[in-house]
C-alpha positions as CSV (number, residue, x, y, z in Angstrom):
1,M,124.4,27.2,25.8
2,K,122.9,28.0,29.2
3,L,122.0,24.3,29.7
4,T,125.6,23.2,29.1
5,N,126.9,25.8,31.6
6,R,124.4,24.7,34.2
7,L,125.3,21.0,33.7
8,S,129.0,21.8,33.9
9,A,128.4,23.8,37.1
10,L,126.4,20.9,38.6
11,A,129.1,18.3,37.6
12,I,131.8,20.5,39.2
13,A,129.7,20.9,42.4
14,L,129.2,17.1,42.6
15,L,132.9,16.4,42.1
16,L,133.8,19.0,44.8
17,G,131.3,17.4,47.2
18,C,132.8,14.0,46.6
19,F,136.4,15.3,47.2
20,I,135.3,17.1,50.4
21,N,133.5,14.0,51.7
22,N,136.5,11.8,51.0
23,A,138.9,14.2,52.7
24,L,136.7,14.5,55.8
25,A,136.3,10.7,56.0
26,S,140.0,10.1,55.9
27,E,140.6,12.8,58.5
28,Q,138.1,11.1,60.8
29,D,139.9,7.8,60.5
30,D,143.1,9.5,61.7
31,I,141.4,11.2,64.6
32,N,139.6,8.2,66.1
33,P,142.6,6.2,67.4
34,T,144.0,9.2,69.2
35,I,140.7,9.9,71.0
36,E,140.4,6.2,72.0
37,K,144.0,6.2,73.4
38,E,143.4,9.5,75.3
39,T,140.2,8.3,76.9
40,S,141.5,4.8,77.9
41,K,141.9,4.5,81.6
42,Q,145.2,3.4,83.1
43,E,145.8,3.1,86.8
44,W,149.1,4.8,87.9
45,T,150.9,4.2,91.2
46,L,153.1,7.0,92.6
47,V,156.5,5.4,93.4
48,K,158.8,8.4,93.9
49,E,158.5,12.1,94.6
50,A,161.7,14.2,94.9
51,N,162.9,17.6,93.8
52,E,159.5,18.6,92.5
53,T,159.4,15.6,90.1
54,K,157.0,12.7,90.4
55,V,157.5,9.2,89.1
56,W,154.5,6.9,88.4
57,L,154.3,3.2,87.3
58,S,151.5,1.3,85.7
59,I,151.0,-2.3,84.6
60,S,149.0,-3.0,81.4
61,T,148.0,-6.3,79.9
62,I,147.9,-6.6,76.1
63,D,147.1,-9.9,74.4
64,N,147.8,-11.8,77.7
65,E,151.2,-10.2,78.1
66,R,152.1,-7.7,80.9
67,F,153.9,-4.5,80.3
68,L,155.2,-1.7,82.5
69,S,154.8,2.0,81.7
70,I,156.7,4.9,83.4
71,K,155.3,8.4,83.8
72,I,157.5,11.3,84.9
73,E,155.9,14.6,85.9
74,N,157.8,17.9,86.1
75,T,155.9,20.0,88.7
76,T,158.3,23.0,88.4
77,A,158.1,26.1,86.3
78,E,161.4,25.4,84.6
79,N,162.7,22.9,82.0
80,R,164.2,19.7,83.4
81,N,166.5,17.2,81.7
82,F,167.1,13.7,83.1
83,L,168.7,10.3,82.3
84,C,166.0,7.8,83.3
85,S,166.8,4.2,84.2
86,L,164.7,1.3,85.5
87,N,165.8,-1.5,87.8
88,K,164.0,-4.7,88.7
89,N,165.3,-6.2,91.9
90,N,168.6,-4.2,91.5
91,E,169.2,-5.3,87.8
92,S,168.9,-2.8,85.0
93,V,166.0,-3.2,82.5
94,I,166.0,-2.3,78.8
95,I,163.6,0.7,78.4
96,T,164.0,1.8,74.8
97,I,163.4,0.2,71.4
98,D,167.1,0.3,70.6
99,E,167.8,-1.7,73.7
100,M,169.2,1.2,75.8
101,R,169.0,0.9,79.6
102,E,168.7,4.7,80.0
103,A,166.5,7.2,78.3
104,Y,167.2,10.9,78.0
105,L,164.2,13.0,78.8
106,E,163.5,16.7,78.3
107,L,160.5,17.9,80.3
108,D,158.9,21.3,79.8
109,P,157.6,23.2,82.8
110,H,154.6,21.5,84.4
111,S,154.6,18.7,81.9
112,T,154.4,14.9,81.9
113,H,156.3,12.3,79.8
114,V,155.2,8.6,79.5
115,I,157.6,5.9,78.5
116,D,155.4,3.2,76.9
117,G,154.5,4.1,73.4
118,T,157.8,3.6,71.5
119,Y,158.8,0.5,73.5
120,L,156.8,-1.8,75.6
121,I,158.6,-2.9,78.8
122,Y,157.7,-6.6,79.1
123,I,157.3,-7.9,82.7
124,A,156.8,-11.5,83.9
125,E,153.5,-12.8,85.4
126,G,154.6,-12.5,89.0
127,D,156.2,-9.1,88.8
128,Q,154.7,-6.3,90.9
129,I,155.2,-2.6,90.8
130,E,157.2,-2.9,94.1
131,D,159.8,-4.9,92.3
132,F,160.9,-1.9,90.2
133,T,162.8,1.3,91.0
134,V,163.2,4.3,88.7
135,T,166.3,6.5,88.8
136,L,166.3,10.0,87.5
137,N,169.7,11.6,87.1
138,P,169.6,15.4,86.3
139,T,171.6,16.5,83.3
140,K,172.6,19.9,82.1
């Protein structure tokens, strides 16, 4: 009887070990892409600073196509809400996945928001950061 109990306990321990190993392995797979994204270097150019808000632009190349990212930084100690729009040579540019030309942003105190993850803003080969202007209209 003791041998059966010991074998059962050993089998349960092995099964638990396998389950824990699988759980940790799948958790690791979920963590790695986030770490890689956070450590990737992206050069940002400050294009506007007004009312304690900074606007930065960055150009990225993915599979030989160029994309623009917008970063907005709230340097105040209060919540800020904006309608953000982007113009290229005085013509509005689509900046959201649902083809909107404005994005509503809620920024916490001392926080940053980057517009690039949900929709990539495609730019042509000759486009430069200087061709673009970002407008932030405060909302209530």
